[in-house]
C-alpha positions in Angstrom: 43.4 6.7 93.9 39.9 5.5 93.0 40.2 7.2 89.6 43.6 5.5 88.9 42.2 2.2 90.0 39.2 2.5 87.6 41.4 3.4 84.7 43.7 0.4 85.4 40.8 -2.0 85.7 39.6 -1.0 82.2 43.1 -1.6 80.8 43.6 -4.9 82.7 40.3 -6.3 81.5 41.5 -5.8 77.9 44.8 -7.7 78.7 43.2 -10.9 79.8 39.6 -11.8 80.3 39.4 -13.8 83.5 35.9 -14.7 84.3 33.3 -16.0 85.1 35.0 -18.2 87.7 36.5 -15.4 89.7 38.5 -12.2 89.4 42.3 -12.4 89.8 45.0 -9.9 90.6 47.8 -9.0 88.2 46.3 -10.7 85.2 49.3 -9.6 83.1 50.9 -12.7 84.6 48.8 -14.8 82.2 50.5 -13.3 79.1 53.2 -15.5 77.5 56.1 -13.2 76.7 57.3 -15.4 73.9 56.7 -13.8 70.4 56.9 -17.3 68.9 54.4 -19.0 71.2 52.1 -16.0 71.0 52.0 -16.3 67.2 51.0 -20.0 67.7 47.8 -19.1 69.5 49.2 -18.3 73.0 50.4 -21.8 73.6 53.5 -23.2 75.4 52.7 -26.1 77.8 53.1 -29.0 75.4 55.6 -28.1 72.6 59.3 -28.8 73.2 61.2 -25.8 72.0 64.5 -23.9 72.3 63.0 -20.4 72.8 64.5 -18.7 75.9 60.9 -17.6 76.7 59.7 -21.1 76.2 59.6 -22.2 79.8 57.1 -19.5 80.9 54.0 -21.7 80.5 55.9 -24.9 81.4 59.3 -24.8 83.3 59.8 -28.5 82.3 60.9 -27.2 78.9 64.2 -26.1 80.4 65.1 -29.8 80.8 64.4 -30.3 77.1 66.4 -27.1 76.3 69.5 -28.6 78.0 69.5 -31.7 75.8 71.2 -29.9 72.9 71.5 -26.2 73.8 74.2 -24.4 75.9 73.0 -20.8 75.9 70.4 -18.6 74.4 69.4 -14.9 74.8 66.2 -13.3 73.5 65.0 -9.7 73.7 62.3 -7.6 72.2 63.5 -5.3 69.4 61.2 -2.7 70.8 58.4 -2.5 73.4 55.0 -3.8 72.3 52.4 -1.1 72.0 49.4 -2.9 73.5 46.9 -0.3 72.3 48.1 1.6 69.3 45.6 4.4 69.9 46.8 4.8 73.5 50.5 5.4 73.6 52.4 4.6 76.8 50.7 1.3 77.4 53.6 -1.0 76.6 54.9 -4.5 77.2 58.6 -5.4 77.2 60.6 -8.5 78.1 63.9 -10.3 77.7 65.1 -13.8 78.6 68.1 -16.1 78.7 68.6 -19.9 79.2 71.6 -22.0 80.0 71.7 -25.8 79.5 74.0 -28.8 79.8 73.8 -32.5 78.9 75.4 -34.8 81.4 75.9 -37.9 79.2 79.6 -38.1 79.8 79.3 -37.6 83.6 76.5 -40.2 83.8 78.1 -42.9 81.7 75.9 -42.5 78.7 72.6 -41.8 80.4 71.0 -38.9 78.6 70.3 -36.6 81.5 70.2 -32.9 80.9 69.3 -29.8 82.9 68.6 -26.2 82.2 68.0 -22.9 83.9 66.3 -19.8 82.6 65.5 -16.2 83.6 62.7 -13.9 82.3 62.2 -10.3 83.1 58.9 -8.7 81.9 57.2 -5.4 82.5 53.8 -4.2 81.5 53.5 -0.4 81.8 50.0 1.1 82.1 51.3 4.6 81.4 51.9 7.7 83.5 49.4 9.1 86.0 49.2 12.0 88.5 48.6 11.4 92.1 46.5 13.6 94.4 49.6 15.5 95.3 50.2 16.4 91.7 53.2 14.1 91.3 53.6 12.1 88.1 54.4 8.4 88.4 54.4 5.2 86.2 51.9 2.5 86.9 53.1 -1.0 85.9 53.3 -4.7 86.6 56.7 -6.5 86.5 58.2 -9.8 87.4 61.4 -11.7 87.5 61.1 -15.5 86.8 63.8 -18.0 87.5 63.2 -21.5 86.2 65.0 -24.8 86.7 64.3 -28.0 84.7 65.7 -31.5 84.2 65.1 -34.2 81.6 65.9 -37.9 81.2 65.8 -39.2 77.6 65.7 -43.0 77.2 63.7 -43.6 74.1 61.0 -41.6 75.8 61.9 -38.1 77.1 60.5 -37.0 80.4 61.1 -33.5 81.8 60.0 -31.6 84.9 60.6 -28.1 86.1 59.8 -25.3 88.6 59.8 -21.6 88.3 60.1 -19.0 91.1 58.5 -15.6 90.4 59.2 -12.3 92.1 56.3 -10.0 91.3 55.9 -6.3 91.7 52.8 -4.2 90.8 52.2 -0.5 91.3 49.0 1.4 91.1 50.0 4.6 93.0 53.1 6.2 94.4 51.6 7.2 97.8 48.5 6.7 99.9 45.7 9.3 99.9 43.1 10.0 102.5 41.0 6.9 103.4 43.5 4.4 101.8 45.0 1.6 103.9 48.0 0.9 101.7 50.3 2.7 99.3 48.9 0.9 96.3 51.8 -1.4 95.7 52.1 -5.2 95.6 55.3 -7.2 96.2 54.6 -11.0 96.1 56.1 -14.3 95.2 54.7 -17.2 93.2 55.7 -20.7 92.0 55.0 -22.6 88.7 55.6 -26.2 88.1 55.2 -28.5 85.1 55.8 -31.8 83.3 56.6 -32.7 79.7 56.6 -36.1 78.1 57.8 -36.6 74.5 57.6 -39.8 72.5 59.8 -39.7 69.4 58.0 -42.6 67.6 60.6 -43.0 64.9 63.2 -44.1 67.5 61.4 -47.3 67.9 61.9 -48.3 64.2 65.2 -49.3 62.6 66.1 -48.7 59.0 63.1 -46.3 58.6 64.9 -44.0 56.1 65.1 -43.9 52.3 68.7 -44.1 51.1 69.4 -41.5 48.4 73.1 -42.4 48.1 75.8 -44.4 49.9 76.1 -41.6 52.5 72.8 -39.8 52.4 69.5 -40.9 53.9 66.1 -39.2 53.9 64.3 -40.0 57.2 60.7 -39.4 58.2 60.2 -38.2 61.8 57.2 -38.2 64.1 56.9 -37.3 67.8 54.1 -36.8 70.3 54.3 -34.6 73.3 52.0 -34.2 76.3 52.5 -31.4 78.8 50.9 -30.1 82.0 51.6 -27.1 84.2 50.1 -25.3 87.2 51.0 -21.6 87.2 51.0 -18.6 89.6 50.7 -20.5 92.9 50.8 -17.8 95.6 49.0 -15.8 98.2 46.1 -13.4 97.7 47.1 -9.7 97.3 45.6 -6.3 97.8 46.5 -2.8 96.7 44.5 -0.7 99.1 42.0 -2.5 101.4 43.0 -5.9 102.9 39.3 -6.9 102.9 39.2 -6.6 99.1 42.1 -8.9 98.3 42.2 -11.0 95.1 44.2 -14.2 94.3 46.9 -14.4 91.7 45.7 -15.9 88.4 46.2 -19.5 89.4 46.0 -21.5 86.1 46.1 -25.1 84.9 47.3 -25.8 81.4 47.2 -29.1 79.6 48.0 -29.9 76.0 49.5 -32.2 73.4 51.6 -31.7 70.3 51.9 -33.8 67.1 55.1 -33.2 65.1 55.8 -34.5 61.6 59.0 -34.0 59.7 61.5 -35.1 57.1 65.3 -35.1 57.8 68.2 -35.3 55.4 71.3 -36.8 57.0 74.6 -38.5 56.6 77.4 -39.5 59.0 78.4 -35.9 59.7 75.4 -33.9 58.6 71.7 -33.5 59.4 69.2 -31.0 58.2 65.4 -30.9 58.9 63.9 -30.3 55.4 60.4 -29.7 56.5 58.5 -30.0 59.8 54.9 -29.4 60.8 53.6 -29.0 64.4 50.0 -29.3 65.4 49.6 -27.9 69.0 46.4 -28.3 70.9 46.2 -26.9 74.4 43.6 -25.8 77.1 43.8 -23.6 80.1 41.5 -23.0 83.0 41.6 -20.4 85.8 41.3 -22.4 89.0 39.6 -19.7 91.0 36.0 -19.8 92.3 34.4 -17.1 94.4 31.1 -17.4 96.3 29.1 -14.9 98.3 28.6 -15.9 102.0 25.6 -15.2 104.2 27.4 -12.4 106.0 28.0 -10.7 102.6 31.7 -11.7 102.5 33.3 -13.3 99.5 35.0 -16.7 99.9 37.7 -17.7 97.5 38.3 -21.4 96.8 40.6 -23.2 94.3 40.0 -26.1 92.0 42.2 -29.2 91.8 44.8 -30.3 89.3 42.9 -29.9 86.0 40.0 -27.7 87.1 37.3 -27.9 84.4 39.6 -29.2 81.7 38.3 -32.3 80.0 40.8 -34.1 77.8 38.3 -35.5 75.4 36.1 -32.4 75.1 38.8 -29.7 75.0 41.8 -31.5 73.5 40.3 -34.0 71.1 36.9 -32.5 70.2 38.3 -29.0 70.6 35.1 -27.6 72.1 35.7 -24.4 74.1 33.3 -23.1 76.8 32.8 -20.3 79.3 35.4 -21.8 81.7 38.1 -23.3 79.5 40.1 -21.6 76.7 41.1 -24.0 73.8 44.2 -23.0 71.9 45.2 -24.3 68.4 48.6 -23.7 66.8 50.2 -24.6 63.5 53.9 -24.3 62.7 55.5 -25.1 59.4 59.4 -25.0 59.3 61.4 -25.1 56.1 65.1 -26.0 55.9 65.5 -24.9 59.6 65.5 -21.3 58.2 61.9 -20.1 57.9 59.0 -21.0 60.2 55.4 -19.9 59.6 53.2 -19.5 62.6 49.4 -19.6 62.8 47.1 -20.0 65.8 43.8 -19.3 67.4 42.1 -19.5 70.8 38.5 -19.5 71.9 36.6 -19.9 75.2 36.4 -18.1 78.5 36.4 -14.4 77.6 36.9 -15.0 73.9 33.6 -16.5 72.8 34.0 -15.3 69.2 37.6 -16.6 69.1 40.8 -14.7 68.2 43.6 -15.4 65.6 47.3 -15.1 65.8 50.2 -15.4 63.3 53.9 -14.9 63.0 57.1 -15.6 61.1 60.6 -16.7 62.2 63.8 -16.3 60.2 66.8 -18.3 61.4 70.5 -18.3 60.3 71.2 -21.9 61.4 69.6 -23.8 58.5 70.9 -21.4 55.9 74.5 -21.9 57.1 74.1 -25.7 57.4 72.6 -26.0 53.9 75.1 -23.7 52.2 78.0 -25.5 54.0 76.7 -28.9 52.9 76.3 -27.8 49.2 79.7 -26.0 49.1 81.6 -28.5 51.4 82.7 -25.6 53.6 83.6 -26.9 57.1 83.5 -23.4 58.5 79.9 -22.7 57.4 78.8 -26.1 58.6 80.4 -25.5 62.0 78.6 -22.1 62.3 75.3 -23.8 61.2 75.7 -26.6 63.7 76.6 -24.5 66.7 75.3 -20.9 66.3 71.9 -19.4 65.6 70.7 -15.9 65.2 66.9 -15.8 65.0 64.4 -13.0 64.2 60.8 -13.5 65.3 57.7 -11.4 64.7 54.1 -12.1 65.6 50.7 -10.6 66.1 48.5 -11.5 69.0 45.0 -10.4 67.7 45.6 -10.9 64.0 41.9 -10.3 63.3 42.0 -6.8 64.9 43.1 -3.5 63.4 44.5 -2.5 66.8 46.5 -5.7 67.3 49.7 -5.8 69.4 52.7 -6.7 67.3 55.7 -8.6 68.9 59.2 -8.8 67.5 62.4 -10.2 69.0 65.9 -11.3 68.2 67.8 -14.2 69.8 71.4 -15.5 69.8 72.1 -19.1 70.7 75.0 -21.6 71.2 74.0 -25.2 70.3 76.0 -28.3 71.2 79.1 -26.2 71.4 82.3 -28.4 71.5 83.7 -26.5 74.5 80.8 -27.8 76.7 80.9 -31.4 75.4 
């Protein structure tokens, strides 16, 4: 058991560097399973999005999802090889969301709600126990999220996620061990998301190209906060050596700029640029007591995150990781992803990138050019999206993510 534990510790430390504030159990919980948000620098607390994985860092995003989306399913095309030189260490996940806008039921009040589910599994490979039996060691969780949103000029969303977590180091106890080497625990996340679409406050802000066609600039600002992995301390073998879950605070803001082409019955986002700036802090502190025991304590709402230092000046340090993401979307068809993060555990900084290809904009644009009502209907209400991204884009042994999603958007049946 001690040999297995040592091997897993080496692997886990390469998953997520959680120090110097205090070690945490099951650090794979800190990974965002979204290939899109991974490609944007491991972000996700402040950018409103319709990715089924998008609520993992902020469950409030499910409220935003319900404003226009009815259903979406996303799954990896194949498991992620975390270390290409060590086969068997793999990460796999799938997710789905459902959403509904209650405008009709609430007499025009733009109130929406959404629910989401994520299943993720990080496999550390196969091992042999002291009895000679082979077993798989892994972390896995099921996450069920609920969110709601009210949109009245300013959109405010809130949400909560319930996680059921299972982690396995060994298949049976050995001599001297207190426990079987398994963890079964629950955790809770909650978050808030505020979005200000500034162009709503200005009338006649477009450029008329013809009697029926207007070119309209768009700008919005979003601010998000979440507190993740709220739960009890856990142990695999010895209760006196328990560790907390990776309790984390995330805070960030997003600036979005775009240009829309629209008419009475048609709208297409020609180009959009998102600048995402986020920070995260592990809220765990450990101190050695006079009797040689270790005391675990937790920080407050923001921990060591300083809005000016970390989210305006973008200065990272040994306690807070600063994330920066850039997304450029063209014709709602191609989105280019670039990101980076620096700080606790990543003093030299790491790079990410990615690409998304969507069917929606292509069908909308072709339908508009040809006048085909069928193609425009498909573009307005269906989307098939392929995403690929790289977590450590500056490394030769970088984990590559790829996924495919299917979505229903503003479907007439639900309106």
